[in-house]
C-alpha positions as CSV (number, residue, x, y, z in Angstrom):
1,M,16.9,-10.1,17.8
2,Q,17.8,-13.6,18.0
3,R,16.6,-17.0,16.7
4,D,17.2,-20.5,17.7
5,I,19.0,-22.9,15.2
6,H,16.5,-25.4,14.1
7,P,17.3,-28.2,11.4
8,Q,15.3,-28.1,8.1
9,L,13.2,-30.9,7.6
10,F,12.8,-32.1,3.9
11,S,11.4,-34.6,1.7
12,G,11.6,-35.4,-2.0
13,S,13.0,-32.9,-4.5
14,Y,13.9,-29.5,-3.0
15,A,16.4,-26.6,-3.3
16,R,18.8,-26.4,-0.4
17,Q,18.6,-22.5,-0.6
18,A,15.1,-21.1,-0.9
19,H,14.3,-19.3,-4.2
20,V,17.6,-20.5,-5.9
21,G,18.2,-23.6,-8.2
22,L,14.6,-25.0,-8.2
23,P,14.3,-28.6,-9.2
24,E,13.8,-28.8,-12.9
25,G,10.1,-28.5,-14.0
26,T,8.9,-27.3,-10.4
27,F,7.1,-24.3,-9.1
28,E,8.2,-23.0,-5.6
29,E,5.6,-21.8,-3.2
30,E,6.5,-20.3,0.1
31,Y,4.1,-21.5,2.8
32,G,4.8,-19.1,5.5
33,R,3.2,-17.9,8.7
34,D,3.0,-14.3,10.0
35,G,3.3,-13.1,6.5
36,F,7.0,-13.4,5.7
37,F,8.2,-12.9,9.3
38,G,7.7,-16.5,10.6
39,P,8.3,-20.0,10.0
40,A,8.0,-21.2,6.5
41,T,8.2,-24.3,4.3
42,Q,8.9,-24.4,0.5
43,I,6.7,-26.7,-1.5
44,Y,7.9,-27.8,-4.9
45,H,4.7,-28.2,-7.2
46,K,4.8,-30.1,-10.3
47,H,2.0,-27.8,-11.6
48,A,1.6,-23.9,-10.9
49,P,-0.6,-23.6,-7.8
50,T,-2.7,-20.9,-9.8
51,G,-3.6,-23.3,-12.3
52,W,-7.1,-23.7,-11.4
53,T,-10.1,-24.5,-13.8
54,R,-12.5,-22.1,-11.8
55,I,-13.1,-20.7,-8.2
56,E,-16.4,-20.8,-6.6
57,G,-17.1,-18.8,-3.5
58,P,-16.3,-15.4,-1.9
59,L,-12.6,-15.8,-1.9
60,R,-11.8,-15.1,-5.5
61,P,-8.9,-12.8,-6.4
62,R,-10.4,-9.3,-7.2
63,C,-9.3,-6.4,-9.4
64,V,-10.8,-3.1,-9.1
65,Y,-10.1,0.1,-11.0
66,L,-9.9,2.6,-8.3
67,D,-9.3,5.5,-10.6
68,N,-12.8,4.6,-12.0
69,L,-14.3,4.2,-8.5
70,A,-13.4,7.5,-7.3
71,D,-16.2,9.9,-7.4
72,T,-15.3,13.0,-10.0
73,Q,-18.7,14.8,-9.3
74,T,-18.9,15.4,-5.6
75,G,-15.3,15.1,-4.3
76,Q,-16.6,12.5,-1.8
77,R,-14.2,9.6,-0.6
78,V,-15.5,6.3,-2.2
79,P,-14.9,3.2,0.0
80,F,-12.9,0.3,-1.3
81,L,-12.6,-2.2,1.5
82,G,-11.6,-2.5,5.1
83,N,-12.1,-4.0,8.5
84,Q,-12.2,-3.0,12.2
85,S,-8.4,-2.0,12.0
86,A,-8.3,-0.1,8.9
87,Q,-10.3,1.2,5.7
88,I,-9.2,2.1,2.3
89,W,-10.8,4.8,0.2
90,A,-10.4,6.3,-3.3
91,W,-10.7,10.0,-3.2
92,R,-10.5,12.4,-6.3
93,L,-10.6,16.0,-6.0
94,T,-11.0,18.3,-8.9
95,Q,-11.3,21.4,-6.8
96,S,-10.1,22.7,-3.4
97,M,-12.0,21.4,-0.2
98,G,-14.3,24.1,1.2
99,H,-13.9,22.9,4.9
100,L,-11.2,21.2,7.0
101,L,-11.5,17.5,7.7
102,R,-10.7,16.5,11.4
103,N,-10.7,12.6,11.5
104,A,-11.4,11.4,15.1
105,D,-11.8,7.8,14.1
106,G,-8.2,7.0,12.9
107,D,-4.9,8.3,11.6
108,E,-4.7,8.7,7.8
109,M,-2.1,7.9,5.1
110,L,-2.8,9.9,1.9
111,F,-0.8,8.6,-1.2
112,V,-1.0,10.8,-4.0
113,H,-1.4,9.0,-7.3
114,Q,-2.0,12.0,-9.6
115,G,-2.3,15.8,-9.1
116,S,-0.6,18.5,-6.9
117,G,-1.6,21.2,-4.5
118,R,-1.1,21.9,-0.9
119,I,-2.4,20.6,2.5
120,M,-3.2,23.2,5.1
121,T,-3.3,21.7,8.6
122,E,-3.6,22.7,12.2
123,L,0.3,22.3,12.4
124,G,1.4,23.9,9.1
125,M,1.6,23.3,5.5
126,H,2.9,20.9,3.1
127,S,3.0,21.0,-0.8
128,Y,2.1,17.7,-2.3
129,G,2.6,16.0,-5.7
130,E,2.5,12.7,-7.3
131,G,4.0,10.0,-5.2
132,D,3.9,11.7,-1.9
133,Y,2.8,10.1,1.2
134,L,1.0,12.2,3.9
135,L,0.7,10.9,7.4
136,I,-1.9,12.8,9.3
137,P,-2.4,12.1,12.9
138,R,-5.8,11.3,14.3
139,G,-7.7,14.6,15.0
140,I,-5.5,16.9,13.2
141,G,-7.7,19.1,10.8
142,Y,-6.7,19.4,7.3
143,Q,-7.7,21.0,4.0
144,L,-6.5,20.2,0.6
145,Q,-6.1,22.9,-1.9
146,V,-5.9,21.6,-5.3
147,D,-3.5,22.9,-8.1
148,S,-4.3,20.1,-10.3
149,P,-6.9,17.3,-10.4
150,T,-5.8,15.0,-7.6
151,M,-6.5,11.3,-7.1
152,L,-5.7,9.9,-3.7
153,L,-5.3,6.3,-2.1
154,V,-6.5,6.8,1.5
155,V,-5.6,4.4,4.3
156,E,-7.4,5.1,7.6
157,A,-5.7,3.3,10.6
158,T,-8.7,2.9,12.9
159,G,-7.1,0.4,15.3
160,S,-4.0,2.2,16.2
161,R,-1.5,4.9,14.6
162,F,1.0,4.5,12.0
163,K,4.6,3.4,13.1
164,L,8.0,2.6,11.6
165,P,9.0,-0.9,11.5
166,D,12.1,-2.3,13.2
167,R,14.7,-2.7,10.6
168,G,16.7,-5.2,12.5
169,I,20.1,-6.1,11.3
170,V,20.0,-3.7,8.5
171,G,19.8,-0.7,10.7
172,L,17.8,2.3,11.3
173,H,18.5,4.2,8.1
174,A,17.7,1.1,5.7
175,V,14.8,1.7,3.1
176,F,14.7,5.2,4.2
177,D,16.4,7.4,6.7
178,P,13.9,8.9,9.0
179,A,15.6,12.2,8.2
180,V,13.8,12.2,4.8
181,L,10.5,12.6,6.7
182,Q,9.4,16.4,6.1
183,V,7.5,18.4,8.8
184,P,4.9,21.1,7.7
185,V,6.1,24.8,7.7
186,Q,3.8,27.7,9.0
187,Q,4.7,30.2,6.4
188,G,1.9,30.5,3.7
189,C,-0.5,28.2,5.9
190,H,-4.0,29.6,5.3
191,A,-7.3,27.8,5.2
192,T,-10.0,28.8,2.8
193,P,-13.3,29.9,4.4
194,N,-16.5,28.4,3.3
195,A,-19.0,30.6,0.9
196,A,-20.5,32.2,4.1
197,G,-16.9,33.3,5.2
198,E,-16.6,31.0,8.1
199,Y,-14.0,28.5,8.7
200,E,-15.9,25.1,8.8
201,I,-14.4,21.8,10.2
202,H,-16.0,18.5,9.5
203,V,-15.3,16.3,12.6
204,K,-15.6,12.6,11.6
205,R,-16.4,10.2,14.6
206,R,-17.9,6.7,14.0
207,N,-18.2,7.7,10.5
208,A,-20.8,10.5,11.3
209,I,-19.9,14.2,10.5
210,T,-20.0,17.0,13.1
211,R,-19.5,20.4,11.8
212,V,-17.7,23.1,13.7
213,F,-17.7,26.7,12.4
214,Y,-15.1,29.5,13.5
215,A,-14.8,33.1,12.6
216,H,-11.0,32.9,12.7
217,D,-8.6,30.4,10.7
218,P,-7.9,27.4,12.8
219,T,-4.7,26.9,11.0
220,D,-3.3,30.4,11.9
221,I,-1.1,29.1,14.9
222,A,1.7,30.7,16.6
223,G,4.1,27.6,16.6
224,W,4.4,24.1,18.0
225,K,6.9,21.7,19.4
226,G,6.9,17.9,19.9
227,D,7.2,14.6,18.1
228,T,3.6,14.1,16.5
229,T,3.0,16.1,13.4
230,V,2.0,15.6,9.8
231,F,4.7,14.0,8.0
232,K,5.5,13.8,4.2
233,M,7.8,11.8,2.0
234,N,7.8,10.5,-1.5
235,W,8.4,7.1,-2.9
236,R,11.6,8.5,-4.5
237,D,13.0,8.8,-1.2
238,I,13.2,4.9,-0.8
239,R,16.4,2.9,-1.0
240,P,15.1,-0.5,-1.6
241,I,16.8,-3.5,-0.1
242,T,18.2,-5.6,-2.9
243,S,20.4,-8.8,-3.4
244,H,22.2,-10.1,-6.5
245,S,21.6,-13.7,-5.6
246,Y,18.3,-14.0,-3.4
247,H,14.8,-12.8,-4.1
248,I,13.9,-10.3,-1.1
249,P,10.6,-11.1,0.5
250,P,7.8,-8.3,0.4
251,S,8.3,-7.5,4.1
252,A,11.6,-5.9,3.5
253,H,9.8,-3.4,1.5
254,T,7.7,-2.2,4.7
255,L,7.5,1.5,4.9
256,F,4.8,2.0,7.9
257,L,2.9,-0.4,10.1
258,S,0.0,-0.4,12.5
259,E,-1.2,-3.1,15.2
260,R,-3.0,-5.2,12.5
261,F,-1.6,-4.1,9.0
262,V,1.4,-3.2,7.1
263,V,2.2,-0.7,4.3
264,C,5.1,-1.7,1.7
265,T,6.1,0.3,-1.3
266,F,7.7,-1.5,-4.3
267,A,9.8,1.0,-5.9
268,P,12.2,0.6,-9.0
269,R,15.3,-1.6,-8.2
270,P,17.7,-4.0,-10.0
271,Y,16.7,-7.6,-10.5
272,E,18.8,-10.4,-9.1
273,S,21.7,-11.2,-11.6
274,D,22.4,-14.8,-10.3
275,P,20.9,-17.1,-13.2
276,K,19.7,-19.7,-10.7
277,C,17.7,-17.2,-8.6
278,L,14.1,-16.4,-8.9
279,R,13.4,-12.9,-10.1
280,V,9.7,-12.8,-9.7
281,P,7.7,-13.3,-6.5
282,Y,7.3,-16.9,-5.4
283,F,3.9,-18.5,-5.1
284,H,2.0,-18.1,-1.8
285,R,-1.3,-18.4,-0.2
286,N,-1.2,-15.4,2.2
287,I,-2.4,-17.7,5.1
288,D,-2.0,-15.1,7.8
289,Y,-2.5,-11.8,5.8
290,E,-5.0,-10.4,3.2
291,E,-2.9,-8.5,0.4
292,V,-3.9,-5.4,-1.3
293,L,-1.8,-4.0,-4.0
294,F,-2.2,-0.6,-5.7
295,Y,-0.6,-0.1,-9.0
296,H,0.8,3.6,-9.2
297,Q,3.5,3.6,-11.9
298,G,5.6,1.6,-14.4
299,N,5.6,-1.8,-15.8
300,F,4.8,-4.8,-13.6
301,M,6.6,-7.8,-14.7
302,S,5.1,-10.4,-12.5
303,R,1.6,-9.4,-13.6
304,A,-0.2,-9.6,-17.0
305,H,-3.0,-7.2,-18.0
306,T,-2.2,-4.5,-15.4
307,R,-3.1,-0.8,-15.6
308,L,-2.1,2.1,-13.5
309,G,-4.8,3.1,-10.9
310,M,-6.0,-0.4,-10.4
311,A,-5.9,-2.4,-7.0
312,T,-6.0,-6.1,-6.5
313,L,-7.1,-8.1,-3.4
314,H,-5.8,-11.5,-2.8
315,P,-7.6,-13.2,0.1
316,T,-6.1,-15.4,2.6
317,G,-6.3,-19.1,1.6
318,I,-6.1,-18.5,-2.2
319,H,-2.7,-19.0,-4.1
320,H,-1.3,-16.1,-6.1
321,G,2.1,-15.6,-7.7
322,P,3.6,-14.5,-11.1
323,H,1.4,-14.9,-14.3
324,P,2.8,-17.6,-16.7
325,A,4.3,-15.1,-19.3
326,A,6.2,-13.4,-16.3
327,L,7.6,-16.6,-15.0
328,R,9.0,-17.5,-18.3
329,N,10.4,-14.0,-19.2
330,Q,11.8,-13.3,-15.8
331,H,15.4,-13.5,-16.8
332,K,14.9,-11.1,-19.7
333,L,15.0,-7.7,-17.9
334,V,17.5,-6.2,-15.4
335,M,15.5,-3.4,-13.6
336,A,12.1,-3.7,-12.0
337,D,10.4,-0.7,-13.1
338,E,7.6,-0.4,-10.8
339,V,5.9,1.5,-8.1
340,A,3.2,-0.2,-6.1
341,V,1.6,0.4,-2.7
342,M,0.9,-2.8,-0.8
343,I,-1.5,-3.0,2.3
344,D,-1.3,-6.5,4.1
345,F,-4.1,-6.8,6.7
346,R,-3.9,-9.4,9.5
347,D,-7.6,-9.7,9.7
348,A,-10.2,-10.4,7.0
349,V,-11.4,-7.4,5.1
350,D,-14.9,-6.7,3.6
351,M,-15.1,-5.1,0.1
352,A,-17.6,-2.2,-0.5
353,P,-20.2,-2.8,-3.4
354,I,-18.3,-2.4,-6.7
355,P,-19.9,-1.3,-9.7
356,P,-19.3,-4.0,-12.5
357,A,-17.9,-1.1,-14.7
358,C,-15.0,-0.5,-12.0
359,E,-14.0,-4.3,-11.8
360,N,-12.0,-6.6,-14.1
361,L,-14.5,-9.5,-13.3
362,D,-12.3,-12.0,-15.4
363,Y,-9.1,-11.3,-13.1
364,V,-9.6,-14.7,-11.6
365,N,-8.8,-16.3,-15.1
366,S,-5.7,-14.2,-15.7
367,W,-3.4,-16.9,-14.7
368,K,-4.7,-19.0,-17.5
369,E,-2.6,-19.3,-20.7
């Protein structure tokens, strides 16, 4: 990993070190390319970039209550948004699945927002609980057996599979050691048949379902070997990269990625202690990525009016950043007590129809005092 030395260009009032010692009365924006991986320029505004009077058109920030959107009656997934590379769904289960699901369209990441139970797969069994990530390879059948009502954030990677990011100079074991990824066990792995006593697999391909029936349990295997399986980890396994004197960009919190999107997790961590250093995210306009943030647990200092189970969409080209009260109070706390899952899409996303009761329609005005 190498980078040429380029002189920094500048004009007017600016901070020599980004995010530290801002000129008095200014609001720092990072205008960056390729997310937070590419070249960047800090812009020092005299007024907050989120200080709009109104927004007209399709790119307004959105806030959806995914826990309300999830279907509590049928146990079916409810689409939230997506594009040709990935889809996000809300999924609530109050009882166990009566069949296995085999997704032939894409790999899946299930994030457990609420609930507990077991996942039976064609490679073995995992127990699951709050805060778990379950990574299911494309084409591997699974059945969720519910012990307590379960609400899941589902990310389906249809373009390519989930991978680990290159950790660069911080090394392979930063953020989380790959050894924390758990593999399924065969002991106790038994799928449940349907009401007719058959073992039923729903194969999803091109968003259509084909049903395959067996007289035997397809999860009853003799064994397996290889490097592709159903992995599990929990957000508590994460060791966030932090700095006492520099605000770390969101890209440092990347857990998994695919070809056209990344998955990050913001976990509890100490705030920066340098009094000149920003403690809240700097303003940015997401010029190369669409940003989705799911609020799982804790208190989110950079946002006002948050509630757990909601998700926000900040589209490309529209500024976002800390709310005014968060900016004023940023130096009053010492710990970021938050757990949130962020999915950044390289390509534009389309949002599914959202019932008005499941959306905060006034979210666009939440930056106003």
